C-alpha positions as CSV (number, residue, x, y, z in Angstrom):
1,M,-17.2,13.1,-33.5
2,K,-14.6,12.9,-36.2
3,I,-14.1,10.0,-38.7
4,K,-10.4,9.5,-38.4
5,N,-9.8,7.2,-41.4
6,I,-11.2,9.4,-44.2
7,V,-8.2,10.9,-46.0
8,F,-9.3,12.2,-49.3
9,S,-12.0,14.9,-49.6
10,L,-13.4,13.2,-52.8
11,F,-14.6,10.4,-50.5
12,L,-16.5,12.6,-48.1
13,S,-19.8,12.7,-49.9
14,A,-19.8,8.9,-50.3
15,F,-19.2,8.4,-46.7
16,F,-21.5,11.1,-45.4
17,F,-24.6,8.9,-44.8
18,Q,-22.5,6.1,-43.4
19,G,-20.7,8.5,-41.1
20,F,-24.0,10.0,-40.0
21,A,-25.5,6.5,-39.3
22,Q,-22.4,5.6,-37.3
23,K,-22.7,8.8,-35.2
24,V,-26.3,7.9,-34.5
25,A,-25.3,4.4,-33.4
26,V,-22.5,5.8,-31.2
27,G,-25.0,8.1,-29.6
28,K,-27.3,5.2,-28.8
29,A,-24.4,3.2,-27.4
30,E,-23.4,6.2,-25.2
31,K,-26.9,6.2,-23.7
32,S,-26.6,2.5,-22.9
33,Y,-23.2,3.1,-21.4
34,D,-24.4,5.9,-19.2
35,R,-27.2,3.6,-18.0
36,Y,-24.6,1.0,-17.1
37,A,-26.1,-1.2,-19.8
38,Y,-22.6,-2.3,-20.8
39,V,-23.5,-5.3,-22.9
40,D,-25.8,-3.2,-25.1
41,A,-23.2,-0.5,-25.3
42,I,-20.5,-3.0,-26.3
43,D,-22.6,-4.5,-29.0
44,T,-23.3,-1.2,-30.6
45,Y,-19.7,0.2,-30.2
46,E,-18.2,-2.9,-31.7
47,K,-20.4,-2.9,-34.7
48,V,-19.4,0.7,-35.4
49,A,-15.7,0.0,-34.8
50,A,-15.8,-3.0,-37.2
51,K,-16.7,-0.6,-40.0
52,G,-13.4,1.3,-39.4
53,Y,-14.8,4.1,-37.3
54,Q,-12.1,5.4,-35.0
55,D,-12.7,7.7,-32.1
56,E,-11.0,8.3,-28.8
57,K,-14.1,8.4,-26.6
58,M,-15.4,5.2,-28.3
59,F,-12.2,3.3,-27.6
60,Q,-12.3,4.6,-24.0
61,K,-15.8,3.5,-23.5
62,L,-15.3,0.1,-25.2
63,G,-12.3,-0.5,-22.9
64,N,-14.2,0.7,-19.9
65,A,-17.3,-1.3,-20.6
66,Y,-15.3,-4.5,-20.7
67,Y,-13.2,-3.3,-17.7
68,F,-16.3,-2.7,-15.6
69,K,-17.7,-6.1,-16.6
70,A,-14.4,-7.6,-15.4
71,E,-13.5,-8.9,-18.8
72,L,-10.0,-7.6,-18.8
73,S,-8.6,-9.6,-21.7
74,K,-11.3,-8.0,-23.9
75,A,-10.8,-4.6,-22.4
76,L,-7.1,-5.0,-23.4
77,K,-8.0,-5.0,-27.1
78,W,-9.6,-1.6,-27.0
79,Y,-7.1,0.0,-24.6
80,N,-4.3,-1.2,-26.9
81,Q,-6.0,0.7,-29.8
82,L,-6.7,3.7,-27.5
83,F,-3.1,4.1,-26.5
84,A,-1.8,3.4,-29.9
85,L,-3.7,6.2,-31.5
86,Y,-4.2,8.5,-28.5
87,P,-1.3,8.0,-26.0
88,N,-1.9,11.1,-24.0
89,Q,-4.6,9.9,-21.6
90,E,-5.8,10.8,-18.2
91,A,-4.1,9.0,-15.3
92,E,-6.9,6.6,-14.6
93,Y,-6.6,5.1,-18.1
94,F,-3.0,4.2,-17.4
95,Y,-4.1,2.3,-14.4
96,R,-6.9,0.4,-16.2
97,Y,-4.5,-0.3,-19.1
98,S,-2.0,-1.8,-16.6
99,Q,-4.7,-4.1,-15.1
100,A,-5.7,-5.2,-18.6
101,L,-2.1,-5.9,-19.6
102,K,-1.8,-8.1,-16.5
103,S,-4.7,-10.2,-17.8
104,A,-2.4,-11.2,-20.7
105,G,0.6,-11.8,-18.3
106,D,2.4,-8.7,-19.7
107,Y,3.7,-7.5,-16.3
108,V,6.7,-5.6,-17.8
109,K,4.5,-3.3,-19.9
110,A,1.9,-3.2,-17.0
111,D,4.6,-1.9,-14.7
112,Q,5.6,0.7,-17.3
113,M,2.0,2.0,-17.4
114,L,2.0,2.1,-13.6
115,E,5.2,4.2,-13.7
116,Q,3.5,6.7,-16.0
117,F,0.4,6.6,-13.8
118,N,2.5,7.4,-10.8
119,Q,4.1,10.3,-12.6
120,K,0.7,11.8,-13.3
121,T,-0.7,11.2,-9.8
122,S,2.1,11.5,-7.3
123,N,-0.3,11.3,-4.3
124,D,-2.4,8.3,-5.4
125,K,-2.0,5.4,-3.0
126,R,-2.2,2.9,-5.8
127,G,0.9,4.5,-7.4
128,I,2.7,4.9,-4.0
129,L,2.1,1.2,-3.2
130,F,3.6,0.2,-6.5
131,K,6.6,2.6,-6.0
132,D,7.2,1.2,-2.6
133,N,6.8,-2.5,-3.7
134,R,8.6,-2.8,-7.0
135,N,9.3,-6.5,-6.1
136,Y,5.6,-7.3,-5.6
137,L,5.8,-10.2,-7.9
138,E,8.6,-11.7,-5.8
139,E,6.5,-11.2,-2.6
140,I,3.5,-12.8,-4.3
141,K,5.6,-15.8,-5.4
142,A,6.9,-16.2,-1.9
143,N,3.2,-16.4,-0.6
144,S,2.1,-18.8,-3.4
145,G,1.7,-22.5,-3.5
146,R,0.0,-22.9,-0.2
147,F,-3.4,-24.0,-1.5
148,Q,-5.0,-26.9,-3.3
149,V,-7.8,-25.5,-5.5
150,V,-10.6,-27.4,-7.3
151,D,-14.0,-26.5,-8.7
152,A,-16.5,-26.3,-5.9
153,G,-19.0,-28.6,-7.7
154,V,-21.9,-26.2,-7.5
155,N,-21.3,-24.0,-10.5
156,S,-23.6,-23.4,-13.5
157,V,-23.0,-21.9,-16.9
158,F,-24.2,-18.7,-15.4
159,S,-22.6,-16.6,-12.6
160,D,-22.0,-18.2,-9.2
161,Y,-20.2,-16.3,-6.5
162,G,-20.1,-14.8,-3.0
163,S,-20.6,-17.8,-0.7
164,S,-21.0,-18.1,3.1
165,F,-21.1,-20.8,5.7
166,L,-24.4,-21.7,7.4
167,G,-23.7,-24.8,9.6
168,N,-22.8,-27.6,7.1
169,K,-24.2,-25.6,4.2
170,L,-22.7,-23.3,1.7
171,V,-25.0,-20.4,0.7
172,F,-24.1,-18.6,-2.4
173,A,-25.5,-16.3,-5.2
174,S,-26.3,-17.6,-8.6
175,A,-27.7,-16.2,-11.8
176,R,-29.1,-19.6,-12.9
177,D,-32.8,-19.9,-13.8
178,T,-35.1,-17.3,-12.2
179,G,-37.9,-19.7,-11.7
180,G,-40.5,-17.3,-13.3
181,V,-42.3,-17.1,-16.7
182,S,-40.9,-13.6,-17.5
183,K,-37.1,-13.5,-17.5
184,K,-35.6,-10.3,-15.9
185,V,-32.1,-9.5,-16.8
186,F,-29.4,-7.3,-15.3
187,K,-28.5,-4.5,-17.8
188,W,-24.8,-4.5,-16.8
189,T,-24.5,-8.1,-18.1
190,N,-27.7,-9.0,-19.9
191,K,-27.9,-12.0,-17.7
192,S,-30.5,-13.1,-15.1
193,F,-30.5,-11.5,-11.7
194,S,-28.9,-13.5,-9.0
195,N,-30.7,-15.3,-6.2
196,L,-29.4,-17.2,-3.2
197,Y,-28.9,-21.0,-3.3
198,W,-27.5,-23.4,-0.8
199,S,-25.6,-26.7,-1.0
200,E,-24.7,-29.2,1.6
201,I,-21.0,-29.6,2.4
202,K,-20.6,-33.3,2.9
203,P,-18.0,-34.8,5.3
204,D,-15.7,-35.8,2.4
205,G,-15.8,-32.2,1.1
206,E,-18.0,-33.0,-1.8
207,M,-21.1,-30.7,-2.4
208,G,-24.7,-31.6,-2.5
209,T,-27.1,-30.6,-5.3
210,P,-27.8,-26.8,-5.1
211,E,-31.2,-25.8,-4.0
212,R,-32.9,-22.4,-4.1
213,F,-32.8,-20.5,-0.8
214,E,-36.0,-19.4,1.0
215,R,-38.5,-17.6,-1.2
216,K,-38.9,-14.6,1.2
217,I,-35.3,-13.8,0.8
218,N,-35.1,-14.1,-2.9
219,S,-36.7,-11.3,-4.9
220,K,-37.0,-10.6,-8.6
221,F,-33.8,-8.5,-8.4
222,N,-30.2,-9.4,-7.2
223,E,-29.5,-11.1,-3.9
224,S,-26.0,-12.0,-3.0
225,T,-23.2,-12.3,-0.4
226,P,-25.0,-13.4,2.8
227,V,-23.4,-13.8,6.2
228,F,-24.9,-15.6,9.2
229,T,-24.5,-15.3,12.9
230,Q,-22.9,-18.3,14.6
231,D,-26.2,-19.4,16.1
232,G,-27.8,-19.3,12.6
233,H,-30.7,-17.1,13.7
234,T,-29.7,-13.9,11.9
235,M,-28.5,-13.2,8.4
236,Y,-27.3,-10.1,6.6
237,F,-27.3,-10.1,2.8
238,T,-27.0,-7.8,-0.2
239,R,-30.0,-7.0,-2.4
240,N,-30.9,-4.4,-5.0
241,N,-32.9,-1.5,-3.6
242,F,-36.1,-3.6,-3.4
243,L,-38.4,-4.1,-0.4
244,E,-42.1,-5.0,0.0
245,G,-42.6,-5.0,-3.8
246,K,-41.1,-1.5,-4.3
247,R,-38.0,-0.8,-6.3
248,G,-35.9,2.2,-5.2
249,R,-33.8,4.3,-7.6
250,D,-31.1,7.0,-7.3
251,T,-31.2,10.4,-8.9
252,N,-30.1,8.8,-12.2
253,K,-32.9,6.2,-12.0
254,N,-30.4,3.4,-11.2
255,T,-31.3,0.7,-8.7
256,L,-28.3,0.4,-6.4
257,L,-27.3,-2.2,-3.7
258,K,-28.4,-2.2,-0.1
259,L,-27.8,-4.4,3.0
260,Y,-30.8,-6.2,4.6
261,K,-31.2,-8.2,7.8
262,A,-33.5,-11.2,8.3
263,T,-34.4,-13.3,11.3
264,L,-35.1,-17.0,11.6
265,D,-38.6,-17.4,13.2
266,K,-39.9,-20.2,15.4
267,E,-41.1,-22.2,12.4
268,G,-37.6,-22.1,10.9
269,Q,-38.5,-19.6,8.2
270,W,-36.6,-16.4,7.4
271,S,-38.8,-13.4,8.2
272,D,-38.7,-9.7,9.2
273,V,-36.6,-8.6,6.3
274,I,-35.6,-5.0,7.0
275,E,-33.0,-2.8,5.4
276,L,-30.2,-1.4,7.5
277,P,-30.5,2.3,8.5
278,F,-27.2,3.4,6.9
279,N,-28.4,2.4,3.4
280,S,-29.2,5.1,0.9
281,N,-30.9,5.4,-2.5
282,N,-27.9,7.4,-3.7
283,Y,-25.0,5.0,-3.0
284,S,-24.4,1.3,-2.7
285,V,-23.8,-0.7,0.5
286,A,-23.0,-4.4,0.0
287,H,-21.1,-7.6,0.9
288,P,-21.5,-7.9,4.7
289,A,-19.1,-9.7,7.1
290,L,-19.3,-10.1,10.8
291,S,-16.5,-9.6,13.3
292,V,-15.5,-12.6,15.5
293,D,-17.5,-11.3,18.4
294,E,-20.4,-10.3,16.1
295,K,-20.4,-6.8,17.5
296,K,-19.3,-5.2,14.3
297,L,-20.5,-5.5,10.7
298,Y,-18.0,-5.0,7.9
299,F,-19.2,-4.1,4.4
300,A,-18.2,-2.4,1.1
301,S,-19.6,0.9,0.0
302,D,-19.1,4.0,-2.1
303,M,-20.9,6.3,0.4
304,P,-19.6,9.8,1.2
305,G,-16.2,9.6,2.7
306,T,-15.1,6.8,0.4
307,L,-11.4,7.2,-0.6
308,G,-11.7,5.2,-3.8
309,Q,-14.2,3.6,-6.1
310,S,-15.4,1.5,-3.2
311,D,-14.1,1.2,0.3
312,L,-14.4,-1.1,3.3
313,F,-16.3,0.2,6.3
314,R,-17.4,-1.2,9.6
315,V,-20.3,-0.3,11.9
316,K,-21.0,-1.1,15.5
317,I,-24.0,-3.4,16.3
318,N,-25.4,-2.2,19.5
319,T,-27.0,-4.6,22.1
320,D,-30.4,-3.0,21.5
321,G,-30.3,-3.9,17.8
322,T,-29.4,-0.4,16.7
323,Y,-26.3,0.6,14.8
324,G,-23.5,3.1,15.2
325,E,-22.1,5.4,12.5
326,P,-20.2,3.6,9.7
327,E,-16.5,4.0,10.0
328,N,-14.2,3.9,7.0
329,L,-11.3,1.5,7.6
330,G,-9.0,4.2,6.4
331,P,-5.9,4.4,4.1
332,E,-4.2,1.5,5.8
333,V,-6.7,-0.7,3.9
334,N,-8.4,1.4,1.3
335,T,-7.0,2.8,-1.9
336,E,-8.4,4.9,-4.8
337,G,-9.3,1.6,-6.4
338,R,-11.9,-1.0,-5.4
339,E,-11.8,-2.7,-1.9
340,T,-14.7,-5.1,-1.6
341,F,-15.9,-8.5,-0.3
342,P,-14.6,-8.4,3.3
343,F,-14.4,-11.6,5.4
344,I,-13.3,-11.9,9.0
345,S,-11.8,-15.3,9.9
346,D,-12.0,-16.9,13.4
347,D,-8.3,-16.0,13.6
348,N,-9.3,-12.4,13.5
349,E,-7.9,-11.7,10.1
350,L,-9.4,-9.5,7.5
351,Y,-9.6,-11.0,4.0
352,F,-10.7,-8.7,1.2
353,A,-10.5,-8.2,-2.5
354,S,-8.7,-5.2,-4.1
355,D,-7.6,-3.9,-7.4
356,G,-5.8,-1.0,-5.9
357,R,-2.8,-2.9,-4.5
358,P,0.1,-4.5,-6.5
359,G,-1.3,-7.9,-7.7
360,L,-1.6,-10.4,-10.5
361,G,-4.4,-8.6,-12.2
362,G,-8.0,-7.5,-11.6
363,L,-9.2,-8.1,-8.1
364,D,-6.7,-10.0,-5.9
365,I,-7.4,-11.3,-2.5
366,F,-5.4,-9.9,0.4
367,V,-5.2,-10.6,4.1
368,A,-4.4,-8.3,7.1
369,K,-4.1,-9.0,10.8
370,I,-6.5,-7.2,13.1
371,E,-4.8,-5.9,16.2
372,V,-6.3,-5.6,19.7
373,D,-6.9,-1.9,19.0
374,E,-8.7,-2.9,15.8
375,S,-6.0,-1.4,13.5
376,F,-4.6,-3.4,10.6
377,F,-1.1,-4.4,9.7
378,G,0.9,-6.8,7.5
379,I,-1.4,-6.7,4.5
380,Q,-0.3,-9.4,2.1
381,N,-1.3,-10.8,-1.2
382,V,-2.3,-14.5,-0.5
383,G,-0.6,-15.6,-3.7
384,E,-1.4,-18.2,-6.4
385,P,-3.4,-20.3,-7.1
386,I,-6.1,-18.4,-5.2
387,N,-5.2,-15.2,-7.1
388,S,-5.0,-15.2,-10.9
389,K,-4.7,-12.7,-13.8
390,E,-8.5,-12.1,-13.6
391,D,-10.9,-11.2,-10.7
392,D,-10.6,-13.2,-7.5
393,F,-12.8,-12.3,-4.6
394,A,-15.3,-13.5,-1.9
395,F,-12.8,-15.5,0.1
396,L,-13.9,-17.4,3.2
397,I,-12.1,-20.0,5.3
398,N,-12.9,-22.4,8.1
399,S,-10.1,-21.7,10.5
400,K,-10.3,-25.1,12.2
401,N,-9.8,-27.3,9.1
402,R,-8.4,-24.7,6.8
403,N,-10.9,-25.5,4.1
404,G,-12.7,-22.7,2.3
405,F,-14.2,-21.2,-0.9
406,F,-13.6,-18.2,-3.1
407,S,-15.0,-16.8,-6.4
408,S,-13.2,-16.0,-9.6
409,N,-13.9,-15.3,-13.3
410,R,-10.6,-17.0,-14.3
411,E,-10.1,-18.8,-17.6
412,R,-11.5,-22.3,-18.1
413,G,-14.4,-21.7,-15.6
414,K,-17.8,-23.1,-16.1
415,G,-19.7,-19.8,-16.1
416,Y,-19.2,-16.1,-15.9
417,D,-18.1,-16.3,-12.3
418,D,-17.4,-19.6,-10.5
419,I,-16.9,-20.8,-7.0
420,Y,-13.8,-22.7,-6.1
421,R,-13.1,-24.9,-3.1
422,F,-9.6,-25.0,-1.5
423,V,-7.6,-26.5,1.2
424,E,-4.8,-24.4,2.8
425,N,-1.8,-26.6,3.4
426,K,0.4,-23.9,5.0
427,K,-0.7,-20.9,6.9
428,L,0.6,-17.5,5.7
429,I,3.0,-16.6,8.5
430,C,5.7,-14.2,7.6
431,E,8.5,-13.9,10.2
432,Q,11.8,-12.1,10.1
433,M,14.9,-12.1,12.3
434,L,15.9,-8.6,13.3
435,S,19.6,-8.6,14.1
436,G,22.8,-6.6,14.1
437,L,26.2,-5.8,15.5
438,V,26.8,-3.3,18.3
439,T,30.1,-1.4,17.9
440,D,32.0,1.5,19.4
441,L,31.8,4.8,17.4
442,D,35.5,5.7,17.8
443,S,37.3,2.4,17.6
444,G,34.9,0.4,15.6
445,Q,35.3,-2.5,18.0
446,I,32.4,-4.8,18.9
447,I,30.7,-4.2,22.3
448,V,29.9,-7.4,24.3
449,G,27.1,-7.3,26.9
450,A,25.3,-4.3,25.6
451,K,21.6,-4.3,26.5
452,I,19.3,-4.2,23.5
453,S,15.6,-3.6,24.0
454,L,12.8,-4.1,21.4
455,F,9.6,-2.0,21.4
456,D,6.5,-2.0,19.2
457,S,5.3,1.0,17.2
458,N,3.6,2.4,20.4
459,F,6.8,1.9,22.5
460,K,5.4,-1.1,24.3
461,P,8.3,-3.3,25.5
462,L,8.5,-6.6,23.7
463,Q,11.9,-8.3,24.3
464,V,15.4,-7.6,25.8
465,A,18.7,-9.2,24.9
466,L,22.4,-8.8,25.6
467,T,25.0,-8.8,22.8
468,D,27.0,-12.0,22.6
469,E,30.7,-12.6,22.4
470,K,30.6,-11.5,18.8
471,G,28.8,-8.3,19.7
472,S,25.6,-9.3,18.0
473,Y,21.9,-9.5,19.0
474,S,18.7,-10.9,17.3
475,F,15.0,-10.8,17.8
476,P,12.2,-12.8,16.0
477,V,9.8,-10.2,14.6
478,D,6.7,-10.0,12.3
479,C,6.8,-8.8,8.7
480,G,5.6,-5.4,7.7
481,K,5.7,-3.8,11.2
482,M,7.4,-0.8,12.7
483,Y,9.7,-1.4,15.7
484,Y,12.0,0.7,17.9
485,V,15.3,-0.6,19.1
486,R,17.3,0.8,22.0
487,G,21.0,0.1,22.8
488,E,22.5,0.7,26.3
489,K,25.8,0.1,27.9
490,D,27.7,1.5,30.9
491,E,30.0,4.4,29.9
492,Y,28.1,4.8,26.6
493,Q,25.3,7.2,25.6
494,T,22.0,5.4,25.0
495,K,20.9,5.2,21.4
496,E,17.5,4.5,19.9
497,G,16.2,4.0,16.4
498,S,13.2,2.9,14.4
499,V,13.1,0.1,11.8
500,K,10.3,-1.3,9.6
501,T,10.5,-4.9,8.5
502,K,9.7,-6.0,5.0
503,M,6.8,-8.2,3.9
504,L,9.2,-11.1,3.0
505,G,10.6,-13.5,5.5
506,G,14.4,-13.4,6.1
507,N,16.9,-11.4,8.1
508,K,16.6,-7.6,8.7
509,L,19.9,-6.0,9.7
510,F,19.9,-3.1,12.1
511,P,23.5,-2.3,13.4
512,I,23.9,-0.1,16.4
513,V,26.8,2.2,17.0
514,L,27.3,3.5,20.5
515,E,29.3,6.6,21.5
516,K,31.2,6.9,24.8
517,R,30.0,9.5,27.3
518,M,33.6,10.3,28.2
519,K,36.1,10.3,25.4
520,S,39.8,9.9,26.0
521,I,42.2,12.6,24.8
522,T,45.9,12.5,24.3
523,V,48.7,14.3,22.4
524,G,47.7,14.6,18.8
525,T,43.9,14.5,19.5
526,D,41.9,16.9,17.4
527,L,39.3,18.4,19.8
528,A,37.2,19.4,16.8
529,K,36.6,15.8,16.0
530,T,36.4,14.6,19.6
531,L,33.8,17.3,20.5
532,D,32.0,16.9,17.2
533,I,32.6,20.5,16.3
534,P,31.6,21.5,12.8
535,I,34.6,22.2,10.6
536,I,33.3,25.3,9.0
537,Y,34.0,28.6,10.7
538,F,34.9,31.3,8.3
539,D,33.2,33.0,5.4
540,L,35.0,33.5,2.1
541,D,38.0,35.9,2.4
542,K,37.1,36.6,6.0
543,S,39.1,36.1,9.2
544,F,36.5,37.0,11.9
545,I,34.8,34.4,14.0
546,R,31.2,33.8,12.9
547,K,28.4,33.8,15.5
548,D,27.5,30.2,14.7
549,A,31.1,29.2,15.6
550,M,31.2,30.8,19.0
551,F,28.9,28.2,20.6
552,E,31.2,25.4,19.3
553,L,34.4,27.1,20.4
554,A,32.9,27.3,23.9
555,K,33.3,23.5,24.0
556,V,37.1,23.9,23.5
557,I,37.1,26.4,26.4
558,A,35.3,24.0,28.6
559,V,37.9,21.2,28.0
560,M,40.9,23.5,28.5
561,Q,39.3,24.7,31.8
562,Q,38.8,21.1,32.9
563,Y,42.4,20.1,31.9
564,P,44.5,23.2,32.8
565,D,47.8,21.5,31.7
566,I,46.9,20.9,28.0
567,K,48.3,23.1,25.3
568,I,46.7,23.4,21.9
569,E,47.8,24.4,18.4
570,V,45.0,26.1,16.4
571,R,45.5,25.1,12.8
572,S,43.6,27.2,10.2
573,H,43.0,26.1,6.6
574,T,41.6,27.7,3.5
575,D,40.2,26.4,0.2
576,S,42.2,26.5,-3.0
577,R,40.8,29.6,-4.5
578,Q,43.1,32.7,-4.6
579,S,46.9,32.3,-4.7
580,S,48.8,30.1,-2.3
581,K,50.5,33.1,-0.8
582,Y,47.2,34.9,-0.2
583,N,45.7,31.7,1.3
584,E,48.7,31.2,3.6
585,K,48.3,34.8,4.9
586,L,44.5,34.5,5.2
587,S,44.8,31.2,7.2
588,D,47.4,32.7,9.5
589,M,45.0,35.6,10.2
590,R,42.2,33.1,10.9
591,A,44.4,31.1,13.3
592,K,45.4,34.3,15.2
593,A,41.8,35.4,15.3
594,T,40.7,32.1,16.8
595,V,43.5,32.3,19.4
596,A,42.6,35.8,20.3
597,W,38.9,34.9,20.8
598,L,39.9,32.0,23.1
599,V,42.2,34.3,25.1
600,S,39.5,37.0,25.3
601,N,37.3,34.3,26.9
602,G,39.7,33.3,29.7
603,I,42.3,31.0,28.2
604,N,46.0,31.8,29.0
605,S,47.8,32.8,25.8
606,V,50.9,30.6,26.8
607,R,48.6,27.5,26.3
608,L,47.8,28.5,22.7
609,V,49.6,28.7,19.4
610,G,48.1,29.5,16.1
611,K,49.4,28.6,12.6
612,G,48.0,29.0,9.2
613,Y,48.4,26.2,6.6
614,G,46.7,27.9,3.7
615,E,45.6,25.4,1.0
616,S,48.4,22.9,1.7
617,Q,46.1,20.4,3.5
618,L,42.9,20.1,1.6
619,V,40.4,17.5,2.8
620,N,39.0,16.8,-0.7
621,H,39.8,17.0,-4.4
622,C,39.1,20.7,-4.8
623,S,42.6,21.9,-5.8
624,D,43.4,24.6,-8.3
625,G,41.5,24.3,-11.5
626,V,39.1,21.7,-10.2
627,K,35.4,22.6,-10.5
628,C,33.7,22.2,-7.1
629,T,30.5,23.3,-5.4
630,E,30.5,26.0,-2.8
631,E,29.8,23.3,-0.1
632,E,32.9,21.4,-1.2
633,H,35.1,24.5,-1.1
634,Q,33.7,25.5,2.3
635,A,34.7,22.1,3.8
636,N,38.3,23.2,3.4
637,R,37.8,26.4,5.3
638,R,38.3,25.0,8.7
639,S,40.1,25.1,12.0
640,E,41.6,22.2,14.0
641,F,42.5,22.1,17.7
642,I,45.4,19.7,18.1
643,I,46.6,18.8,21.6
644,V,50.4,19.3,21.5
645,S,51.1,18.9,25.2
646,M,49.2,17.6,28.3
647,H,51.8,18.2,31.1
648,Q,54.0,21.2,31.9
């Protein structure tokens, strides 16, 4: 490693021993960092940095250590120094820097970092979501203000988080006293491991004094995030890889997280603690949640097949107590960031925490509706004050009284993480009105009485309406969904189109233009426009009919055969290149070539006249001396088919 702040060679010998000592200290810190002992790593790195030692990797790891500890405001200090001295970073550092900037409320610079992140990783969903939701702060604002939030009343000066309902009790994780003589600590934080506690939820919403959960469930390592079946007889919970007094480790000797199941026995004690079969020593599985029918278990994991740092999965719980294969919820929910702490409400909505979607900073809480086919749509940020500039997670709600709890490490909390209680005053229902005018393609006039049909994304019929006296229609629709709209009317061709509604309430306009099946023709009508014939027929300086034009000219033949009395003047035009005299001659040759082709295909020559107009009737600005593209010049090389008579 290089000592960046030594300038003069005369000082090298004086600083040699100090520099060597700093390198030794940095090496020690890196070992702590690689073991996820972030507090030890931070302590050593900061002591070295305080002596003026500047190194790119050191700033990266200092920022990362705080970032992974969810102390974004402290991570910001070191990411600021990293980008000030070494601005050319890998893409992931731009994303982490943007998250750290949000912790300080600097959304302008955070968005600038996301812009650069998106440039470096054009296929990363986090960048795509930002690109497609530039007004995400406006959407979050629209969803905000629906909750009353207070301290839950169960917090300690340590970490308290990840709660669950058990009847009239709240069961949660806490790193408060371990209850033993020897104090074990978690190397990531240098704080006590967490155990499960419970507190009575009183009728007035106040909380009882927290008590330690059953001893058979709590071990000497981390327990957290339980979930209980509705009958209260089965629980799933998260624990470090520890069962029957044995501690498991991965290939790097780290003890990861697993899911466990316990059963309430006849004596009212939790027993038969078993680990779930899809656990592994080599990846973490954590934070369980049950579907409404309790036939599926949702959880977070970084198992193989994970799209990001952690994804949400679900697994089928079979009637015989076995489990299916874990299923990734897919890119509709998961990103390259962290998706974690799922919760399924009785309204069949998925709440989860994510730092991969546009938010206020750190982990934000999002909600998605679960469809009948178990797909997800309408993912929305639940807004402030639930979400903040820091980590917000572990949301749960009682769908009947709209009371609930969530966890956060926001400012002015009592401990490292705290549990907050809330009341939802207004449910998050985003509705839009899909509406539009139906008009005639040729006249532009409104069409009254047109039948408009609305379909979902699978073409399932939803609603039907007729346009009113003003030619308008409207349907109430959900936000963030794909719909198909079909317009029908006698004498008109049916038209169909797709429309995706936004995530903000309001009015989505979708005008429909219908085209008549039979179009009226009269003297002066240009059949090229009526029959939608492309206007380009001739190559530069050529007068022969191109093969791609023959199919279109066959339309003219069909009309003249259907109406044997009409006569047509074929008008040929050129672009402005070459002289006017040359262009007039060329266009006359083109007109005669077109007439000759029509005659050779059965049209009586007395019904046709051809005339060349040269460059005298340009359709755009490309006159002599004006620089134009080849496409613009080609637009002027055209033929028109003007009806000059309809009766003999």
